[in-house]
C-alpha distance (Angstrom), angle and dihedral (degrees) to the residues before:
residue distance angle dihedral
M1 . . .
A2 3.77 . .
Q3 3.79 110.3 .
S4 3.79 107.8 160.2
R5 3.79 100.5 169.4
K6 3.78 122.1 -126.2
R7 3.74 133.1 174.7
A8 3.79 114.0 -122.3
S9 3.78 131.9 176.9
S10 3.80 118.1 -121.4
K11 3.78 136.5 -171.9
S12 3.80 92.1 -156.6
I13 3.79 122.2 127.7
D14 3.78 106.1 -102.0
N15 3.76 124.4 -146.7
P16 3.82 103.3 -131.7
S17 3.81 90.3 -136.8
I18 3.81 92.6 55.8
A19 3.79 121.9 68.5
P20 3.83 109.1 -148.5
I21 3.80 113.7 -127.9
G22 3.81 118.2 -160.4
Q23 3.80 113.3 -144.9
W24 3.80 141.8 145.6
V25 3.81 122.0 -113.4
D26 3.79 135.5 177.3
I27 3.78 109.3 -91.4
E28 3.81 89.8 -130.6
Q29 3.82 89.1 63.3
I30 3.81 90.7 66.0
K31 3.79 119.0 86.0
L32 3.79 125.8 -166.7
P33 3.83 116.2 -118.8
H34 3.79 119.8 -115.9
R35 3.81 89.2 -126.6
Q36 3.77 122.9 49.8
P37 3.83 130.9 160.1
R38 3.81 90.0 -136.2
R39 3.80 114.7 71.3
S40 3.78 103.3 164.1
F41 3.79 136.5 43.5
D42 3.79 130.6 -156.6
R43 3.82 104.0 -119.6
E44 3.80 94.5 -152.1
K45 3.81 92.5 51.3
L46 3.81 90.2 46.7
V47 3.82 90.0 53.4
E48 3.82 90.1 49.2
L49 3.81 91.9 49.6
T50 3.81 90.8 47.9
A51 3.81 90.2 54.3
S52 3.82 90.5 48.0
I53 3.82 92.3 50.6
E54 3.80 91.0 47.8
E55 3.81 89.5 55.8
Y56 3.82 104.3 33.0
G57 3.81 105.4 15.2
I58 3.82 125.5 -132.0
L59 3.79 107.4 -37.4
E60 3.81 96.7 -170.5
P61 3.82 127.9 41.4
L62 3.78 122.1 -115.9
I63 3.80 118.8 -122.3
V64 3.80 116.6 -120.1
R65 3.79 138.2 167.6
P66 3.81 124.5 -142.1
L67 3.80 118.3 -106.1
N68 3.82 96.5 177.6
D69 3.79 139.4 -31.9
R70 3.78 92.3 -59.8
L71 3.80 110.9 21.6
Y72 3.80 133.6 66.7
E73 3.79 132.3 -167.6
L74 3.79 118.7 -135.3
V75 3.81 113.8 -116.4
A76 3.80 103.2 171.7
G77 3.79 133.7 1.8
E78 3.80 104.0 53.6
R79 3.82 92.6 149.3
R80 3.82 90.3 54.5
Y81 3.81 89.5 45.4
R82 3.82 92.5 53.1
A83 3.81 92.7 44.3
A84 3.83 91.0 48.9
K85 3.80 89.9 52.8
N86 3.80 90.6 48.7
A87 3.81 88.9 49.9
G88 3.81 90.3 53.9
K89 3.82 95.9 -114.5
T90 3.80 114.5 163.4
Q91 3.81 97.6 -170.6
I92 3.79 130.7 37.1
P93 3.83 134.8 -175.5
V94 3.80 116.6 -107.9
I95 3.78 142.2 178.0
V96 3.80 111.3 -139.8
K97 3.80 118.6 -143.5
D98 3.78 121.4 -175.6
I99 3.82 98.1 -140.8
D100 3.80 136.2 135.2
E101 3.81 127.3 -110.1
Q102 3.81 95.6 -93.0
Q103 3.80 92.8 49.2
A104 3.81 89.0 47.3
F105 3.80 92.5 55.0
E106 3.80 91.4 47.1
L107 3.79 92.2 49.5
A108 3.81 91.4 47.4
L109 3.81 90.3 52.0
L110 3.80 91.9 47.9
E111 3.80 92.8 48.5
N112 3.80 93.3 49.0
M113 3.79 94.2 45.6
Q114 3.79 93.6 48.5
R115 3.79 89.5 51.7
D116 3.84 92.1 44.8
D117 3.80 86.0 -126.3
L118 3.81 95.7 137.1
N119 3.78 126.3 82.8
A120 3.81 117.6 -132.3
I121 3.82 94.8 -97.7
D122 3.81 95.9 48.9
E123 3.80 89.2 45.8
T124 3.81 92.4 50.3
E125 3.80 94.2 46.8
G126 3.80 90.6 43.5
M127 3.79 91.5 54.0
L128 3.81 91.2 48.6
E129 3.81 89.7 50.6
L130 3.79 91.5 49.3
I131 3.82 92.2 51.1
R132 3.78 90.9 45.9
Q133 3.82 91.5 53.2
H134 3.80 94.3 48.4
L135 3.81 93.1 48.0
D136 3.82 93.5 39.3
I137 3.80 90.6 -127.8
A138 3.81 120.6 163.2
S139 3.81 100.2 -131.3
N140 3.80 143.8 14.7
Q141 3.80 88.5 -120.0
E142 3.81 89.6 63.9
V143 3.81 89.0 53.2
I144 3.81 90.1 52.8
Q145 3.81 90.8 49.1
L146 3.81 89.7 50.9
L147 3.81 92.2 51.4
N148 3.82 91.3 48.8
K149 3.80 91.3 47.4
A150 3.81 91.9 53.4
A151 3.81 92.0 46.8
N152 3.83 92.7 49.8
A153 3.81 91.7 48.1
Q154 3.80 91.3 50.3
R155 3.79 91.8 48.3
R156 3.82 91.5 51.0
N157 3.80 92.8 40.1
Q158 3.81 91.1 -120.0
D159 3.80 127.5 152.3
L160 3.79 122.0 -114.7
T161 3.79 126.3 -142.0
D162 3.80 116.9 -95.1
N163 3.81 91.1 -108.9
V164 3.81 94.1 52.0
T165 3.81 90.9 44.0
R166 3.79 90.2 55.0
Q167 3.81 91.2 47.6
I168 3.80 90.7 52.5
E169 3.81 90.4 49.4
I170 3.82 89.7 54.0
I171 3.82 90.5 49.4
D172 3.81 91.7 49.9
E173 3.80 90.3 49.5
L174 3.81 89.7 52.5
F175 3.80 92.5 52.8
I176 3.80 90.2 50.0
K177 3.81 90.0 49.0
I178 3.80 92.6 49.1
G179 3.79 90.7 46.5
R180 3.78 93.9 -144.8
S181 3.82 125.9 115.5
N182 3.83 119.8 -45.6
R183 3.78 136.7 -100.1
E184 3.82 98.4 -87.3
S185 3.80 95.1 40.6
F186 3.80 88.9 50.0
R187 3.81 90.9 50.0
T188 3.81 96.5 48.7
N189 3.82 101.5 33.8
R190 3.79 107.3 28.7
L191 3.80 107.6 30.6
P192 3.85 93.0 59.4
L193 3.82 87.6 61.8
L194 3.81 89.4 72.1
N195 3.82 88.9 64.6
L196 3.81 95.6 54.3
P197 3.83 118.1 120.8
D198 3.81 113.9 -83.1
D199 3.81 94.4 -112.8
V200 3.81 91.2 54.6
L201 3.82 92.0 44.1
Q202 3.79 90.8 53.4
V203 3.82 93.7 55.0
L204 3.80 90.8 42.9
R205 3.82 91.6 52.3
Q206 3.79 89.3 52.5
G207 3.80 88.9 58.2
R208 3.80 91.7 -122.8
L209 3.79 94.1 120.5
D210 3.79 135.3 46.2
Y211 3.80 112.4 -121.0
T212 3.83 94.1 -123.6
K213 3.81 89.4 55.9
A214 3.81 90.9 44.9
K215 3.81 91.5 54.2
A216 3.81 90.4 52.2
I217 3.82 94.2 48.5
A218 3.82 91.2 47.7
K219 3.81 88.9 67.3
L220 3.81 88.8 76.1
E221 3.81 109.8 93.8
S222 3.80 96.2 -155.2
E223 3.81 114.9 82.7
I224 3.81 89.7 -154.1
D225 3.81 91.0 54.4
R226 3.82 90.6 47.7
R227 3.81 93.9 49.4
N228 3.80 93.3 47.0
L229 3.78 92.1 48.2
M230 3.83 93.4 46.5
E231 3.80 90.4 52.7
L232 3.79 90.3 49.4
V233 3.81 92.0 47.9
I234 3.81 92.2 50.8
T235 3.81 97.0 44.9
E236 3.81 96.9 39.9
K237 3.84 95.4 34.8
L238 3.80 91.6 -132.2
T239 3.80 119.8 -165.3
L240 3.80 122.4 -123.8
S241 3.82 90.4 -103.0
Q242 3.80 91.2 52.5
I243 3.80 90.3 48.4
K244 3.81 91.3 53.6
E245 3.80 89.8 50.5
K246 3.81 90.5 51.3
I247 3.80 90.8 48.7
Q248 3.80 90.5 52.1
E249 3.80 90.5 50.5
I250 3.82 91.2 50.3
L251 3.80 92.3 48.3
E252 3.80 92.2 49.4
E253 3.80 91.9 49.2
T254 3.80 93.0 50.7
Q255 3.80 94.5 44.1
T256 3.85 97.6 47.3
P257 3.85 96.6 74.8
I258 3.79 89.5 48.0
R259 3.80 91.8 51.6
V260 3.81 92.5 48.4
S261 3.79 91.8 49.1
R262 3.79 91.3 48.3
S263 3.81 91.4 48.0
K264 3.80 90.7 53.5
D265 3.78 90.3 49.4
L266 3.79 91.1 51.0
Y267 3.80 91.2 48.7
A268 3.82 91.9 52.2
E269 3.79 90.7 44.8
F270 3.79 91.3 50.1
K271 3.82 91.8 50.1
A272 3.78 91.0 50.0
I273 3.80 92.5 49.8
T274 3.80 93.5 48.7
K275 3.82 91.5 50.1
I276 3.78 90.8 53.3
Q277 3.79 93.0 47.7
S278 3.80 93.8 70.9
D279 3.82 91.8 165.2
A280 3.77 89.7 64.8
W281 3.83 91.3 56.0
Q282 3.80 91.9 49.9
D283 3.80 90.1 57.7
E284 3.81 105.5 80.7
D285 3.81 95.1 -151.9
K286 3.80 92.8 49.5
K287 3.78 91.1 43.8
V288 3.82 91.5 56.1
Q289 3.84 91.0 48.5
L290 3.81 92.7 48.3
E291 3.79 93.3 48.9
A292 3.81 90.4 48.8
L293 3.81 91.3 51.0
L294 3.81 92.0 48.9
M295 3.80 90.5 50.6
Q296 3.79 90.9 50.2
L297 3.82 91.2 50.7
K298 3.79 90.9 48.5
E299 3.81 92.4 50.4
I300 3.80 92.0 48.6
L301 3.81 91.9 51.9
E302 3.79 92.5 46.3
């Protein structure tokens, strides 16, 4: 095992109790974890990073944790790891941290969030996973229920049980530690993203769309309309205001035929009613009013 030691600078968040050691290891000694906050990679950016590594090498060590005497598990730097493999590198610089699986996931989430490497969906699911681990809760859905329960109690000025209160305190501490958003903002702005249509979620996971724009586009019921608009937004780099204008145009176009059809139905219905109401036609004043109304309806339709 080649381990010629080198010093390398790193922007990673260091645990004060762990002294980072820069060293070089064979890339085959590093194994990917079964849980990672990042689930998708931008292919174009990966190609660019591969080209950069081919020319300049890896400028910042990856963070790993030891599994045994020979193997390490990747904690942070998966994009650099993949690019290094693509570039044909056999050795890469690492910083070894002796941490457990939960600490590794937390550190990976922190690293990715500080670099803005995560898309909104991966970040949201990663935060749910982190909370779930710290509270030892079985599912992410239970975390969501807990957040909603706390919000409802606060809105109604109700007290929570001691256990729930402690859980909420832990969650708040995690948000402070992560340094991103807060519990209520996460609940109202990020959790709804998980319910977006699949086609919108897919583009959002790829990092091709900002989550505020994705939420706006998801309001369109037609998948075809959503896909066409997403492609336009990505290629033309439309702002949120421009997207809302486009959505309004689409809605007006789809609703116009319905309105015209309904207007025609109402006109026919009105004519039928007035024919039945023979008394109204025998009254000269009413007859004049009815004829005027029919003419107005006809002009509007034409």
